[in-house]
C-alpha positions as CSV (number, residue, x, y, z in Angstrom):
1,M,53.3,143.8,147.3
2,H,52.3,140.2,146.8
3,D,49.5,138.1,145.3
4,T,46.5,139.9,143.8
5,R,43.4,137.8,143.7
6,Q,39.7,138.3,143.1
7,M,37.9,138.8,146.4
8,T,35.4,136.0,147.1
9,A,32.2,136.3,149.0
10,G,32.5,136.1,152.8
11,R,33.6,138.2,155.7
12,L,34.7,141.0,153.4
13,A,31.9,141.0,151.0
14,L,30.6,144.2,149.3
15,T,27.0,145.0,150.0
16,G,25.2,145.2,146.7
17,A,26.7,146.6,143.5
18,I,29.5,149.1,144.4
19,A,29.2,150.8,141.0
20,T,25.5,151.6,141.8
21,V,26.1,152.7,145.3
22,L,29.0,154.9,144.6
23,G,27.8,156.5,141.4
24,C,30.1,155.5,138.6
25,G,33.5,156.3,139.7
26,G,34.2,159.8,140.8
27,G,37.2,160.0,138.5
28,G,40.1,162.3,139.1
29,G,39.7,164.0,135.7
30,D,43.4,163.6,134.6
31,D,43.8,160.9,132.1
32,A,47.6,160.8,132.8
33,L,47.0,159.6,136.4
34,P,46.5,155.9,137.3
35,T,43.0,154.6,137.8
36,G,44.0,151.0,138.8
37,A,45.4,149.7,142.1
38,P,48.9,150.5,143.3
39,T,51.5,147.9,142.5
40,T,54.5,148.7,144.7
41,L,55.0,149.6,148.3
42,E,58.2,151.2,149.6
43,R,58.8,151.9,153.3
44,V,59.8,155.5,153.7
45,A,59.7,156.0,157.4
46,D,59.7,153.8,160.5
47,D,61.5,155.8,163.2
48,G,60.8,158.8,165.4
49,F,57.1,158.3,165.9
50,S,54.6,155.8,167.1
51,N,50.9,155.0,166.7
52,A,50.6,156.7,163.3
53,G,47.0,157.0,162.2
54,A,46.2,159.3,159.3
55,V,48.2,160.5,156.3
56,A,47.9,163.2,153.7
57,V,49.8,163.8,150.5
58,S,50.9,167.0,148.9
59,P,49.5,167.6,145.4
60,D,52.8,166.8,143.8
61,G,53.3,163.6,145.8
62,E,56.6,164.7,147.2
63,T,55.6,165.3,150.8
64,F,53.5,163.2,153.2
65,Y,51.9,164.5,156.4
66,V,51.5,162.1,159.2
67,S,49.3,162.2,162.3
68,A,51.1,160.3,165.0
69,Y,52.8,160.5,168.4
70,G,56.3,161.8,169.0
71,E,58.7,161.9,171.9
72,G,57.0,161.5,175.2
73,N,53.8,160.2,173.5
74,V,53.0,163.8,172.5
75,P,50.4,164.1,169.7
76,T,52.3,165.4,166.7
77,I,51.9,166.2,163.0
78,F,55.0,165.3,161.0
79,T,56.1,166.2,157.5
80,L,57.9,163.5,155.5
81,D,60.1,164.2,152.5
82,V,59.5,161.1,150.5
83,A,62.6,161.1,148.4
84,A,65.0,161.9,151.3
85,Q,63.0,159.8,153.7
86,Q,63.4,162.7,156.1
87,L,60.8,163.1,158.9
88,D,60.3,166.5,160.6
89,V,57.9,167.9,163.2
90,L,55.4,170.4,161.8
91,H,53.6,170.8,165.2
92,A,53.7,169.0,168.5
93,G,51.5,169.1,171.6
94,M,48.7,171.4,172.5
95,P,46.1,172.2,171.4
96,L,46.2,168.7,169.9
97,L,44.8,166.0,172.1
98,Y,43.9,163.1,169.7
99,P,44.7,164.1,166.1
100,S,42.7,161.7,164.0
101,D,42.9,162.8,160.4
102,V,44.8,165.2,158.1
103,A,44.1,166.7,154.7
104,T,45.9,169.1,152.3
105,S,44.3,172.0,150.5
106,C,44.2,171.7,146.7
107,D,47.1,174.2,146.4
108,G,49.2,172.3,148.9
109,A,49.7,175.4,151.1
110,T,47.4,174.4,154.0
111,L,47.0,171.3,156.2
112,F,43.7,170.6,157.8
113,V,43.8,168.6,161.0
114,A,40.8,166.8,162.7
115,D,41.2,166.2,166.4
116,M,38.8,164.0,168.4
117,G,39.6,165.6,171.8
118,A,40.0,163.7,175.0
119,Q,37.2,161.5,176.2
120,A,37.3,159.7,179.5
121,G,38.5,156.1,179.1
122,E,37.9,156.1,175.4
123,Y,41.4,155.8,173.9
124,E,44.4,153.7,174.6
125,I,46.9,156.5,173.8
126,G,46.9,160.3,173.9
127,A,45.2,162.4,176.5
128,S,43.0,160.7,179.1
129,D,41.7,161.0,182.6
130,T,45.2,160.6,184.0
131,D,46.5,163.9,182.6
132,G,43.5,166.0,183.5
133,K,42.2,166.6,180.0
134,A,39.4,164.1,179.8
135,G,36.2,165.5,178.4
136,I,37.9,168.3,176.4
137,A,36.4,168.6,172.9
138,G,38.7,168.5,169.9
139,G,37.9,170.3,166.6
140,L,39.4,171.3,163.3
141,Y,42.7,173.1,162.9
142,T,44.8,174.6,160.1
143,I,48.5,175.1,159.7
144,G,50.7,176.1,156.8
145,T,52.5,173.2,155.3
146,D,55.7,175.2,155.6
147,G,55.1,175.7,159.3
148,G,53.6,178.3,161.5
149,T,50.9,178.4,164.1
150,L,48.2,175.7,164.5
151,T,45.0,177.7,164.4
152,K,41.5,176.6,165.3
153,L,39.1,176.6,162.3
154,E,35.7,177.7,163.5
155,A,33.1,175.1,162.5
156,S,30.0,175.6,164.6
157,G,27.9,172.5,165.1
158,I,30.8,170.0,165.1
159,A,31.5,168.9,168.7
160,R,34.2,166.4,167.8
161,A,36.0,165.8,164.4
162,A,37.3,162.4,163.5
163,G,37.8,162.6,159.7
164,V,38.4,165.4,157.3
165,V,38.9,165.7,153.5
166,V,38.8,168.5,151.0
167,S,36.2,168.4,148.2
168,T,37.3,168.1,144.6
169,S,35.9,171.7,144.1
170,C,38.6,172.7,146.7
171,D,36.3,175.0,148.7
172,T,34.6,172.6,151.1
173,L,35.6,170.3,153.9
174,Y,33.8,167.0,154.5
175,V,34.1,166.1,158.1
176,G,33.1,162.9,160.0
177,G,32.4,163.3,163.7
178,W,29.7,164.1,166.2
179,T,27.2,166.9,166.6
180,D,26.8,169.1,169.7
181,M,24.3,166.5,170.9
182,G,26.7,163.6,170.5
183,T,25.1,162.2,167.4
184,P,27.5,160.6,164.8
185,A,27.4,162.6,161.6
186,V,29.0,163.8,158.4
187,F,29.2,167.5,157.8
188,T,30.3,170.0,155.2
189,V,31.9,173.3,156.1
190,P,33.7,175.9,154.1
191,T,37.5,175.6,154.0
192,T,37.6,179.1,155.5
193,G,35.4,178.0,158.4
194,G,31.9,178.9,159.4
195,G,28.7,177.1,160.3
196,A,28.7,173.4,159.5
197,T,26.0,171.8,157.5
198,V,24.9,168.3,158.4
199,L,25.0,166.0,155.4
200,H,23.8,163.0,157.4
201,E,23.4,162.2,161.1
202,G,22.5,159.2,163.1
203,A,22.1,155.6,161.9
204,P,23.6,153.8,160.2
205,L,26.7,155.8,161.5
206,V,28.0,154.7,164.9
207,S,31.6,155.8,165.1
208,P,32.8,157.5,161.9
209,A,36.5,157.6,161.2
210,G,38.4,158.2,157.9
211,I,36.5,159.9,155.1
212,H,37.0,160.5,151.3
213,V,34.9,162.4,148.8
214,D,34.9,161.8,145.1
215,A,34.2,164.0,142.1
216,N,30.5,163.2,142.3
217,D,30.3,164.5,145.9
218,V,29.8,161.0,147.3
219,A,31.4,160.8,150.7
220,W,32.9,157.5,151.7
221,V,32.9,157.1,155.4
222,M,34.7,154.4,157.4
223,D,33.0,153.5,160.7
224,H,34.6,151.4,163.4
225,G,31.4,150.6,165.3
226,A,28.8,150.1,162.6
227,R,27.9,146.4,162.2
228,G,26.8,145.0,158.8
229,S,25.8,141.5,157.6
230,D,29.5,140.5,157.7
231,G,30.4,141.9,161.0
232,E,31.6,145.1,162.7
233,G,33.6,147.7,160.8
234,S,31.8,149.3,157.9
235,L,32.2,151.5,154.9
236,F,29.3,153.8,153.9
237,A,28.6,155.9,150.8
238,I,26.7,159.1,151.5
239,D,25.5,160.9,148.4
240,A,24.9,164.7,148.0
241,S,21.3,164.3,149.2
242,G,22.5,162.8,152.5
243,T,21.4,159.2,151.8
244,A,23.7,156.7,153.4
245,K,24.1,153.3,151.9
246,P,26.3,150.4,153.2
247,V,29.1,149.3,150.9
248,L,31.3,147.1,153.0
249,S,31.2,145.4,156.4
250,G,33.2,143.1,158.5
251,L,36.3,145.2,157.9
252,G,39.2,145.0,160.2
253,M,40.4,148.6,160.1
254,G,43.2,150.2,162.1
255,R,42.9,152.7,164.9
256,I,41.9,155.3,162.2
257,G,40.1,153.7,159.3
258,G,41.3,154.9,155.9
259,V,39.8,155.0,152.4
260,S,40.9,156.8,149.3
261,L,40.5,156.7,145.5
262,V,43.7,156.4,143.6
263,P,45.0,159.7,142.0
264,G,43.1,159.2,138.7
265,G,39.9,158.1,140.5
266,V,37.9,155.0,139.7
267,T,39.6,152.5,142.1
268,A,39.1,152.7,145.8
269,V,41.8,151.5,148.2
270,I,41.3,150.5,151.8
271,P,44.2,149.2,154.1
272,A,42.8,146.5,156.3
273,S,43.5,143.3,158.2
274,D,41.7,140.1,158.9
275,G,42.0,140.2,162.6
276,E,44.6,137.5,162.5
277,S,47.7,139.6,161.8
278,K,47.2,139.3,158.0
279,S,47.2,142.7,156.2
280,F,46.1,143.6,152.7
281,L,44.9,146.4,150.5
282,L,41.2,146.0,149.6
283,T,40.5,147.6,146.2
284,A,37.3,148.1,144.3
285,N,36.6,149.5,140.9
286,T,33.7,151.9,141.4
287,E,32.7,151.8,137.7
288,T,32.5,148.0,137.2
289,G,32.2,146.7,140.8
290,A,35.2,144.5,140.4
291,Q,37.0,143.8,143.7
292,Q,40.5,142.6,144.6
293,V,42.5,141.8,147.7
294,V,46.1,142.8,147.3
295,D,48.2,140.9,149.9
296,A,50.5,143.2,151.8
297,P,52.1,141.3,154.7
298,E,54.6,144.1,155.2
299,L,51.7,146.4,156.4
300,Q,51.6,145.6,160.1
301,Y,48.5,147.2,161.7
302,P,47.5,149.4,158.8
303,T,45.7,152.6,159.5
304,G,45.4,155.4,156.9
305,V,45.7,156.0,153.2
306,A,45.7,159.1,150.9
307,A,46.5,160.0,147.3
308,A,48.3,162.8,145.6
309,K,46.0,165.1,143.6
310,N,48.4,165.6,140.7
311,A,50.9,162.7,140.9
312,P,50.9,158.9,140.7
313,V,51.6,158.5,144.4
314,M,49.7,157.3,147.5
315,A,50.7,157.1,151.1
316,V,49.8,154.2,153.3
317,A,50.2,154.4,157.1
318,T,50.6,151.6,159.6
319,E,51.0,152.2,163.3
320,N,54.8,152.0,163.1
321,A,55.7,152.7,159.5
322,I,54.8,154.9,156.5
323,Y,54.8,153.5,152.9
324,S,54.8,155.1,149.5
325,A,52.5,153.3,147.1
326,T,53.2,153.7,143.4
327,F,52.0,152.4,140.0
328,E,53.7,150.5,137.2
């Protein structure tokens, strides 16, 4: 990575004090894990897929899971052995229509997949009117990280799922998506499935995407369509009471917006671009409010980000490459 500089006020200005909004850090609880921004990016995959969106990381940091498109533009979930730089198909094709996010269980045995479904004329890739699938809802799915059958996770009340993440307590999914009435919302649902509980619905959410939850049960939600004082593309913090507060606006996020704390908590990382082909990692210390922009010109069209639970490793996705982010 390249120059790290303090972020000045302007198009990517934080709204208010991030430490106040996000509730003092949400640390990872392991003092051996890094709490600062990653310092090194290594490209670990750039072939065999296209239009990568979301990534997840195994607890030990050795395997990445990638939501992308494979041969024939088929929606596919890949596994990536980071050390060997070996990409393999975990699942391809139906019932997936537009896989938008992935998350690992705390024990690393299960992968959760959010699928937005096929909506007429809404997406540039994936299922559409032309293949007769438009209007089909997506949902939540599970699959073993060692393989097996992709199984629908019952989550009544969620019509379309865009983002998914596992809580730090390991027993709850936080899901960004839409209600049965088409209202943008953030939900909680047991990892075993069941009725979804609405944490927040409606404004200021417009088009929720990537989601992260910290140790204080604050949900960070990326939103493509929400417009703030600095422009379209926003990050919201939604606390356990369901109160949503704007944190960041004017954010040029990828097809699937991504946000994650680093493995040890404290520092938030968002891959972004300025709309003029310049890419970077936006970082923010949730305890002090200090912000930085880490220039990363190698990240062409950045999309998703995720951190390992028990290792000093993060994954960063762009549409055409996957990177391992590590710490000095």
